[in-house]
N, C-alpha and C positions, 0 to 999 in steps of 0.2 A: 575144328580149328578155333582157337581162342582169338577174339578180336583185340585190336590194339587201340588204346586211347592215347591221343597226343597231348603233350603238356606244354605250357608256357610258364617257366619258373616252377612255382609250387602249386600251380592251378591245373586242375583236371577238367578240361572242357569236354562235356558230353553233348555233341551236336547231333540233333536228330533230324534237321532239315535246314533249308537255307532260303532266306528272304525276310521281308519285314514281318513283324509279329506283334499282336496285341493279345496278351494272355491274361486270364483271370486267375486270381489267387484261389487256392483250394477252398471250397465252402464246406469245411468239415469241422467236426468237433475238435477243438484244440486242447481239451482237457487231458488227453493222453500224450500230449507233448511235454507234460510235466510229470515228475515222478509221483506215483500214487503210494506214498509212504507216510506213516504217522511220525510225529516228532520223536527224536531219539537223543538220549543223554548218556547212553552207556559207553563202554570202552570201544574204541575203533580198532578194526583189524588192519594191520599193515599188509598191503598187497603190492605186487609188481604186475604190470601188464605187458605181456609180450605181443608184438604186432600180430594181428590176426592174419592168417594165411588167406590169400585170394584164390577162391575156388570158382570164381564167376567166369563168364564168357569173355570178360575183358582182361587182357593179359597185361596187367600192370600192378605191381605191389603197392602202389600208393592208395589203392582202394582199401586194402587191409590196414595200412598205416593210418589213413584218415578216419576210418570207423573206429580204430583202436583209440584214437585221441578223443573222439566223441564219448567212448565208453569210459575213459579215465575221468572226463568231466562229470559224467553221470554218477560214477561211483563216489567221487568227492562230494558232489551235491547231495548225495543220499545221507551224508552225515555218519555213515557207518564205517567208512574206510579212510585210511591214510595211504596214499599212493607214493611209493618210493620213486625217486628220480632214476631214469634209465642210465645205466652205465654201459656205454657203447663198447668199451674195451671188453668188459665181462661178457656181454651178449655176443660180440663178434667171436671171442674165443670159444664160447659154447657152441655157436653155430658151426664154426670150423671143425671142432672136435666131433660133433654129431652129424656133420655133412648136411645140415639143414638147408643150406643154400641150394642144394640140388633137389631135395624132396619137399621142403616146406613143412615137413611133419614135425610136430612137437609132442612127444609122449609125456605121460604123467611123470615118469622118472626124470626126463630132461627138464620139465617144468619145475620139479622139486629142486633139482640141482641149481637151476637159475635162481630160485627163491632163496636158497641158502647163501649163494654168492652175493645176492643183492640185499640180504638182510630182511627179507619179507616173510611174513607168517604164511602167506598163500600166494599163488600165482594164477593169473587169468590167461588162458590160452584158448585158441579156437580158430574159426574160419568164417569168412564172409562167403556164403554158399550161393546167394542170389543178389544181383544188383542189376535189375532189369527195367526196361521201359516197353510199354505196349501202347500202340496208337490205334484208335478206332475212329470211324467217321472219315469224311473226305472233304477236300476243298474243291469248290466249283468256281472257276474264274477267280474273282476277287472276294467271293463270298464263301460261306460254309464254315464249319467249325470242326475241330478235331479234339477228341478227348485223349489226354495223356495220362496213362496209369503207370505208376511206378511201384516196384516191390523190392524190398530189401530183406534178406534173411541172414541171421547171424546164429551160428552154433558155437557156444562158448562153455568153458568149464572152469570151475574154481578148484584149484589143486592145492592140497596141503603140502607145504614145503618140507615138512619133516617126514611124513609117511608116504607121500605121493598118492594119497587117497583123494579121489574126486569128491569134494565136499558138496558140490552142486553142479548141475548141468542144465542149460536152458537153451531153447531155440526161440530167438526173438524174431518175430515177423512184423514188418511194417509196410503199409501201403498208403498211397495217396493219389488223388486224381485232380486234374485241372483241365480247363478247356482253352484252346487257343484258336484265334481267327486268322493267324498269320501262317507262315510256313516254317519259320525258324524258332527254335527254342534251345538255348544253351544253358547247361548247368555248369557252374564253376565250383568244383569240389576243392575245399581248402580256403575259401574266401568267406567273409562275414555274411554275404548274401546267400551262401549255399543253404543255410538253415531254412530259408524262406522258399526254396524251390520244392517241387514235388519229390524229387529224389532225396533232398535234405530232410524233408518232413518224414518220409518213409524210413530213412536211416535213423532218425531220432526216435521214432516209435519202436523200432526193432531194438535199439540200444537200451531204451528205458525198460523194456520187458526183461532184458537180461540183468540190468542193474537192480531192478526190484527183487528178482529172485535171489540174487547174490546178497542183497542187503538183508533179506529175511533170514538167510542162512547165517550171516554174520551175527545177527541178533541172537539166534538160538545158541550159537557157540559161545557168545559172550555171557549168556545167562547160566551156562553149565561150567564155566571156568572158575 
């Protein structure tokens, strides 16, 4: 049974305990929070990004939507892509015709059709397959610490809008850890502070791995055109 996350507006609070907390920021290498790509001056590939399907234990589509927006930012920051604006009417029509609202599945052929309608050279589709938190350690009275480990996994594909060929596929895995000496820790997905949480850092790492693979693919295509 999939779990449900409760929202307040556009915020996705992921509450894993309840009471006062003093948490330490992750003491990890932040180099992989930035895209590992050389400068690029070539032609940009025009792409559309369809919201990633949510395949996690948390039953809410905003996980896929939020990670998709992070991926759009990473693709633009890579300097290899121009991302077309979403046309909700076009996407809604496509979803209705393909009955994607029931299955959440997006085939290469459906992605290609969306790309043509949106005027994109290629389309990014996929799913968030993991969005999890693991707690280790224990609290003893007012003392003790607990380690919070988060893991985000994204499976994404770059599909040619003309041929429906999968130009690139990548599984992006991101993890992060932090320690807390309190009992409550809330992640607010969709807010500015989200990027600084362990789940936000894990998501950013996963997204960057996908964006880097797609960027290298776009470079190769650009040099052969």
